[in-house]
N, C-alpha and C positions, 0 to 999 in steps of 0.2 A: 159526483158521478163516478164513483170508484168501482161500482159493480155493474154488470150487464143490465140488471133489473133497474137500477137507479138511472142509468143512461137511457133506457127505453122509456121510463117514466118522464124524464125531462124532455127528451126529444118529442115524445107523444104530446105533451102539453103544448110545446111550441108549434108542432104540426097542427094540432087542433085549433089553436088560435089563428094560425095563418089561413086555415080553411074557412073559419068563420069570417075573417077579414075579407077574404076573396069573395065569398058568397054574399056577405051582408053589406059590404061597403064598396069594394072595387067593382063588382058587377053592376050594381045600381048606378055608380058614377059613370061607368062606361056607357050604359044605355040611356040614362036620363040626362047626363051632361055632355055626352059625346067625347069623353076623354079616355080613349082606349089604353093609354100608357099606364094607367093605374092597374089595370088587369095584367098588363105585360110584366110589370115589376113584382106585383104581389103574387102573380101566378108563378113567376120564376122562383121566388123565395119559397113558396109553398111546394113546388116541385122538388126543390133541393131537400127540404125538410121531409117530404114524403119518402124520398130515396133513403135518407138517413134513418128514418123510422123503420123502413123495411129491412135495412141492413142490421139495425138493432134487434128487430124481431128475430132475424136469422141467428144473430149472436146469442140471444137468450135461448132460443130453441136448441142450439148446439151445446151450450154450457149447462142448461138446466133440464135437458131432455124433455122439452115440452111435448105434450100430446098434440095430435092433429086438431083436436077440439080447441085447445088454447091458441094454437097458431091461427086457426080459422077465425076465432074471436078477435084476435089482434088485427088481422087483415080486414075483416068486416068493419071493425071499429074505425079504421083509417078512412073508410069510404063514407061514413056517416058524420054529419056536422058536429055532433057532440060525442061521438064515439070514443075518441081517445080519453076524454074525461071520465066517461062511464067505465071504460076498461081499467083506467088507473084506480078508480075507487073500488071496483068489485074484484079485480084480479091482482093487479100489480102490487098494491099496497100490502095485501096479505102474503103474496109471494115473497116480497122483500123481507118481511118480518119472520118468515119461516127459516131463512138461512142465517 
């Protein structure tokens, strides 16, 4: 995680995993088994990773002069369940190899 792009890629993967865990495991446990604590802790972890992801997007934007289109793609990716993984494959991997 030495470069801004590699940090964004790493944080994005963790953020994506936490989102999938929140939606696919924690929410069903909360509503089917009546255990709201699972969402509380998974949601807290996901929230922290989301903030780190957005800070990383800002860092990459400033250091690599990202266009509004790339920034928008990164923001939208964070809102979709598999978005960070798609962003990583389509944009960040190529971007990291350019430098």
